[in-house]
DRENVOTI-890364 format. One record per residue (C-alpha): residue number from 0; residue in one letter; x, y, z. Coordinates in steps of 0.001 Angstrom, whole numbers, plus 500000, padded with zeros to 6 digits. Last residue first. Layout:
<rec num="NUM" residuo="A" X="X" Y="Y" Z="Z"/>
...
This chain:
<rec num="195" residuo="F" X="485454" Y="507189" Z="493060"/>
<rec num="194" residuo="I" X="487941" Y="509591" Z="494008"/>
<rec num="193" residuo="K" X="490151" Y="509462" Z="497210"/>
<rec num="192" residuo="N" X="489762" Y="513098" Z="499083"/>
<rec num="191" residuo="K" X="489819" Y="511881" Z="502783"/>
<rec num="190" residuo="L" X="493277" Y="510265" Z="501814"/>
<rec num="189" residuo="F" X="494493" Y="513284" Z="500946"/>
<rec num="188" residuo="E" X="493535" Y="514792" Z="503578"/>
<rec num="187" residuo="L" X="494255" Y="512473" Z="506082"/>
<rec num="186" residuo="L" X="498066" Y="512802" Z="504532"/>
<rec num="185" residuo="E" X="497995" Y="516559" Z="504850"/>
<rec num="184" residuo="E" X="497523" Y="516146" Z="508672"/>
<rec num="183" residuo="V" X="500008" Y="513826" Z="509277"/>
<rec num="182" residuo="G" X="502611" Y="515961" Z="507593"/>
<rec num="181" residuo="L" X="503437" Y="514607" Z="503625"/>
<rec num="180" residuo="C" X="506788" Y="513796" Z="502943"/>
<rec num="179" residuo="N" X="505544" Y="509834" Z="503657"/>
<rec num="178" residuo="V" X="503301" Y="510346" Z="500563"/>
<rec num="177" residuo="V" X="505921" Y="510102" Z="497680"/>
<rec num="176" residuo="D" X="505763" Y="512091" Z="494733"/>
<rec num="175" residuo="K" X="505851" Y="515686" Z="496018"/>
<rec num="174" residuo="K" X="509359" Y="514765" Z="497584"/>
<rec num="173" residuo="E" X="510441" Y="513703" Z="493872"/>
<rec num="172" residuo="A" X="510351" Y="510188" Z="492375"/>
<rec num="171" residuo="W" X="512760" Y="509982" Z="489623"/>
<rec num="170" residuo="G" X="512437" Y="506370" Z="489164"/>
<rec num="169" residuo="R" X="516290" Y="505215" Z="490384"/>
<rec num="168" residuo="R" X="515406" Y="507990" Z="493444"/>
<rec num="167" residuo="A" X="512466" Y="505831" Z="494514"/>
<rec num="166" residuo="Q" X="514648" Y="502821" Z="494711"/>
<rec num="165" residuo="A" X="517490" Y="504746" Z="496859"/>
<rec num="164" residuo="I" X="514519" Y="505769" Z="498894"/>
<rec num="163" residuo="G" X="513573" Y="502648" Z="499016"/>
<rec num="162" residuo="L" X="517166" Y="500795" Z="500082"/>
<rec num="161" residuo="D" X="517114" Y="504102" Z="503088"/>
<rec num="160" residuo="L" X="513647" Y="502504" Z="503795"/>
<rec num="159" residuo="Y" X="515517" Y="499029" Z="504759"/>
<rec num="158" residuo="H" X="516306" Y="500689" Z="507838"/>
<rec num="157" residuo="L" X="513272" Y="499441" Z="509737"/>
<rec num="156" residuo="Q" X="514310" Y="495911" Z="509727"/>
<rec num="155" residuo="N" X="515851" Y="495959" Z="513189"/>
<rec num="154" residuo="K" X="512262" Y="497043" Z="514028"/>
<rec num="153" residuo="S" X="511192" Y="493549" Z="513191"/>
<rec num="152" residuo="H" X="509019" Y="492459" Z="510572"/>
<rec num="151" residuo="S" X="509240" Y="495023" Z="508317"/>
<rec num="150" residuo="D" X="507449" Y="495566" Z="505025"/>
<rec num="149" residuo="T" X="509695" Y="498398" Z="504354"/>
<rec num="148" residuo="G" X="507149" Y="500626" Z="503181"/>
<rec num="147" residuo="L" X="507609" Y="503520" Z="500763"/>
<rec num="146" residuo="S" X="504500" Y="505383" Z="499291"/>
<rec num="145" residuo="L" X="504109" Y="506632" Z="496090"/>
<rec num="144" residuo="K" X="501279" Y="509012" Z="494459"/>
<rec num="143" residuo="V" X="500192" Y="508611" Z="490764"/>
<rec num="142" residuo="G" X="500268" Y="511257" Z="488227"/>
<rec num="141" residuo="H" X="500378" Y="508960" Z="485219"/>
<rec num="140" residuo="E" X="503933" Y="510306" Z="484675"/>
<rec num="139" residuo="I" X="505045" Y="509268" Z="488286"/>
<rec num="138" residuo="A" X="503408" Y="505963" Z="487873"/>
<rec num="137" residuo="R" X="505720" Y="505523" Z="484955"/>
<rec num="136" residuo="R" X="509030" Y="506809" Z="486805"/>
<rec num="135" residuo="I" X="508371" Y="503865" Z="489902"/>
<rec num="134" residuo="N" X="507408" Y="501428" Z="487251"/>
<rec num="133" residuo="Q" X="510814" Y="501844" Z="485492"/>
<rec num="132" residuo="D" X="512518" Y="501806" Z="489029"/>
<rec num="131" residuo="N" X="510794" Y="498950" Z="490108"/>
<rec num="130" residuo="L" X="507588" Y="498719" Z="492241"/>
<rec num="129" residuo="D" X="508538" Y="496642" Z="494376"/>
<rec num="128" residuo="L" X="511959" Y="496648" Z="495623"/>
<rec num="127" residuo="R" X="510844" Y="492704" Z="496769"/>
<rec num="126" residuo="N" X="513970" Y="490841" Z="498277"/>
<rec num="125" residuo="P" X="515443" Y="494315" Z="499840"/>
<rec num="124" residuo="Y" X="512383" Y="495002" Z="501680"/>
<rec num="123" residuo="C" X="511574" Y="498481" Z="500492"/>
<rec num="122" residuo="N" X="508551" Y="498033" Z="499161"/>
<rec num="121" residuo="I" X="507330" Y="500997" Z="496936"/>
<rec num="120" residuo="E" X="503844" Y="501265" Z="497560"/>
<rec num="119" residuo="L" X="501264" Y="502683" Z="494858"/>
<rec num="118" residuo="I" X="498861" Y="504857" Z="496236"/>
<rec num="117" residuo="T" X="494831" Y="505498" Z="494961"/>
<rec num="116" residuo="K" X="493669" Y="508400" Z="493905"/>
<rec num="115" residuo="T" X="490937" Y="507159" Z="492257"/>
<rec num="114" residuo="R" X="491711" Y="508021" Z="488339"/>
<rec num="113" residuo="A" X="495494" Y="507876" Z="489258"/>
<rec num="112" residuo="A" X="495091" Y="504389" Z="490534"/>
<rec num="111" residuo="S" X="493294" Y="503252" Z="488023"/>
<rec num="110" residuo="R" X="495213" Y="504627" Z="484727"/>
<rec num="109" residuo="F" X="498579" Y="503273" Z="486625"/>
<rec num="108" residuo="I" X="496996" Y="499342" Z="487021"/>
<rec num="107" residuo="E" X="495950" Y="500004" Z="483414"/>
<rec num="106" residuo="E" X="499204" Y="500670" Z="482105"/>
<rec num="105" residuo="M" X="500542" Y="498197" Z="484195"/>
<rec num="104" residuo="D" X="498630" Y="495579" Z="482181"/>
<rec num="103" residuo="L" X="499355" Y="492441" Z="484655"/>
<rec num="102" residuo="E" X="501040" Y="489276" Z="485015"/>
<rec num="101" residuo="Y" X="502322" Y="488990" Z="488612"/>
<rec num="100" residuo="G" X="505812" Y="488948" Z="489397"/>
<rec num="99" residuo="S" X="509339" Y="487863" Z="488388"/>
<rec num="98" residuo="R" X="509220" Y="485025" Z="491306"/>
<rec num="97" residuo="K" X="512086" Y="484024" Z="493029"/>
<rec num="96" residuo="H" X="515312" Y="485747" Z="492306"/>
<rec num="95" residuo="I" X="513880" Y="489148" Z="493472"/>
<rec num="94" residuo="V" X="510447" Y="488705" Z="494523"/>
<rec num="93" residuo="R" X="507987" Y="490257" Z="492394"/>
<rec num="92" residuo="G" X="504315" Y="490972" Z="493521"/>
<rec num="91" residuo="T" X="503651" Y="493579" Z="490929"/>
<rec num="90" residuo="P" X="501921" Y="496204" Z="493368"/>
<rec num="89" residuo="H" X="504112" Y="495290" Z="496500"/>
<rec num="88" residuo="A" X="501224" Y="497147" Z="498522"/>
<rec num="87" residuo="I" X="498150" Y="499119" Z="496810"/>
<rec num="86" residuo="I" X="497413" Y="502363" Z="498995"/>
<rec num="85" residuo="D" X="494451" Y="503813" Z="500369"/>
<rec num="84" residuo="I" X="491336" Y="501077" Z="499861"/>
<rec num="83" residuo="H" X="488276" Y="502174" Z="501589"/>
<rec num="82" residuo="P" X="486574" Y="503548" Z="498679"/>
<rec num="81" residuo="N" X="487381" Y="500315" Z="496561"/>
<rec num="80" residuo="E" X="488479" Y="500652" Z="492972"/>
<rec num="79" residuo="I" X="492364" Y="499575" Z="493640"/>
<rec num="78" residuo="A" X="490634" Y="496482" Z="494859"/>
<rec num="77" residuo="R" X="488751" Y="495584" Z="491616"/>
<rec num="76" residuo="V" X="491933" Y="497190" Z="489325"/>
<rec num="75" residuo="L" X="493956" Y="494459" Z="490960"/>
<rec num="74" residuo="R" X="491300" Y="491616" Z="490377"/>
<rec num="73" residuo="K" X="490937" Y="493126" Z="486636"/>
<rec num="72" residuo="T" X="494864" Y="493089" Z="485964"/>
<rec num="71" residuo="Q" X="495190" Y="489689" Z="487767"/>
<rec num="70" residuo="D" X="492205" Y="488228" Z="485100"/>
<rec num="69" residuo="A" X="493483" Y="489818" Z="481993"/>
<rec num="68" residuo="K" X="497021" Y="488429" Z="482547"/>
<rec num="67" residuo="P" X="496026" Y="485181" Z="483713"/>
<rec num="66" residuo="M" X="496440" Y="484254" Z="487073"/>
<rec num="65" residuo="K" X="499500" Y="483102" Z="488407"/>
<rec num="64" residuo="F" X="499979" Y="484813" Z="491412"/>
<rec num="63" residuo="N" X="496875" Y="482788" Z="493121"/>
<rec num="62" residuo="S" X="497670" Y="484105" Z="496653"/>
<rec num="61" residuo="H" X="499211" Y="487097" Z="499022"/>
<rec num="60" residuo="I" X="498062" Y="489964" Z="497132"/>
<rec num="59" residuo="S" X="498050" Y="493254" Z="499065"/>
<rec num="58" residuo="A" X="495757" Y="496046" Z="500325"/>
<rec num="57" residuo="L" X="496742" Y="498729" Z="502509"/>
<rec num="56" residuo="V" X="494479" Y="500953" Z="504688"/>
<rec num="55" residuo="I" X="494930" Y="504076" Z="506427"/>
<rec num="54" residuo="D" X="492705" Y="505682" Z="509367"/>
<rec num="53" residuo="F" X="490730" Y="502483" Z="509777"/>
<rec num="52" residuo="K" X="487448" Y="502175" Z="510767"/>
<rec num="51" residuo="A" X="486068" Y="501974" Z="507050"/>
<rec num="50" residuo="L" X="487487" Y="498708" Z="506742"/>
<rec num="49" residuo="Y" X="485391" Y="497332" Z="509325"/>
<rec num="48" residuo="K" X="482205" Y="497794" Z="507644"/>
<rec num="47" residuo="D" X="483831" Y="497444" Z="504706"/>
<rec num="46" residuo="E" X="483970" Y="493516" Z="505318"/>
<rec num="45" residuo="L" X="487322" Y="491712" Z="505189"/>
<rec num="44" residuo="A" X="489389" Y="489946" Z="502767"/>
<rec num="43" residuo="I" X="489028" Y="492756" Z="499824"/>
<rec num="42" residuo="T" X="487077" Y="491669" Z="496741"/>
<rec num="41" residuo="G" X="489041" Y="491421" Z="493428"/>
<rec num="40" residuo="D" X="488175" Y="488012" Z="492453"/>
<rec num="39" residuo="P" X="491128" Y="486161" Z="493542"/>
<rec num="38" residuo="N" X="491062" Y="488049" Z="497268"/>
<rec num="37" residuo="I" X="492923" Y="490966" Z="497643"/>
<rec num="36" residuo="D" X="494545" Y="490446" Z="501267"/>
<rec num="35" residuo="V" X="494259" Y="493212" Z="504124"/>
<rec num="34" residuo="E" X="496707" Y="495325" Z="505580"/>
<rec num="33" residuo="W" X="495588" Y="497660" Z="508392"/>
<rec num="32" residuo="G" X="496077" Y="501215" Z="509710"/>
<rec num="31" residuo="K" X="495001" Y="502845" Z="512612"/>
<rec num="30" residuo="L" X="497260" Y="506029" Z="512675"/>
<rec num="29" residuo="I" X="499362" Y="506979" Z="515720"/>
<rec num="28" residuo="K" X="499744" Y="510847" Z="516217"/>
<rec num="27" residuo="I" X="502594" Y="511995" Z="517690"/>
<rec num="26" residuo="N" X="503598" Y="515757" Z="518906"/>
<rec num="25" residuo="K" X="502721" Y="514939" Z="522031"/>
<rec num="24" residuo="M" X="501972" Y="511630" Z="523588"/>
<rec num="23" residuo="A" X="499692" Y="510538" Z="526167"/>
<rec num="22" residuo="K" X="496429" Y="510375" Z="523833"/>
<rec num="21" residuo="D" X="498097" Y="508598" Z="521098"/>
<rec num="20" residuo="V" X="499078" Y="506340" Z="524294"/>
<rec num="19" residuo="K" X="495440" Y="505752" Z="525227"/>
<rec num="18" residuo="E" X="494250" Y="505693" Z="521889"/>
<rec num="17" residuo="N" X="496902" Y="502936" Z="520822"/>
<rec num="16" residuo="E" X="495723" Y="500044" Z="523293"/>
<rec num="15" residuo="R" X="491854" Y="500973" Z="522090"/>
<rec num="14" residuo="W" X="493048" Y="500271" Z="518678"/>
<rec num="13" residuo="Q" X="495178" Y="497300" Z="519535"/>
<rec num="12" residuo="K" X="491559" Y="495950" Z="521704"/>
<rec num="11" residuo="E" X="489817" Y="496765" Z="517796"/>
<rec num="10" residuo="S" X="492612" Y="494850" Z="516726"/>
<rec num="9" residuo="T" X="492418" Y="491451" Z="518173"/>
<rec num="8" residuo="K" X="488698" Y="491655" Z="517522"/>
<rec num="7" residuo="I" X="488865" Y="492328" Z="513892"/>
<rec num="6" residuo="D" X="491166" Y="489318" Z="513678"/>
<rec num="5" residuo="M" X="494808" Y="489552" Z="513491"/>
<rec num="4" residuo="A" X="497256" Y="487969" Z="511282"/>
<rec num="3" residuo="G" X="495778" Y="487545" Z="507677"/>
<rec num="2" residuo="A" X="498237" Y="490346" Z="506267"/>
<rec num="1" residuo="I" X="500640" Y="491758" Z="508712"/>
<rec num="0" residuo="N" X="499516" Y="495168" Z="511170"/>
């Protein structure tokens, strides 16, 4: 789901439809996922009772980009420490040629993500490619797992995955570092064993 695009009732209707398709499909597992906004204080813009219903939850910053470094770092760390958040999407918020990204203490972000087993996204969208190669390398050195997300808004953008793979390679990521390389049961087991 696109952050802020659907309410929980619409999502629950979508879940019921997905469950029907999931039961009818062989060799494919459809997960219930959502991208949620991170509020300026680091809380999540959806209640925990709803977050707990999803198989996988991404959280991302879509507002208040110019907060002071200490406050922005604290904001992101609080989201990372939420037990319902599995992935931080486009972690630095950069948009190439438009925005350099938020002021963050990346070492603190990496330490928090490693401690909680929160995944950091390599956003494959050509205007983002966030994390950059240097941050990918540093994340791996901290033991942080990464995901590849295309940020697609149509099926025609799914090929952006190739750009994310190239970005991951520039940061020396290997198969063991990227959760997309896990089977569905391995992924669900990894998510279940987050540390808080």
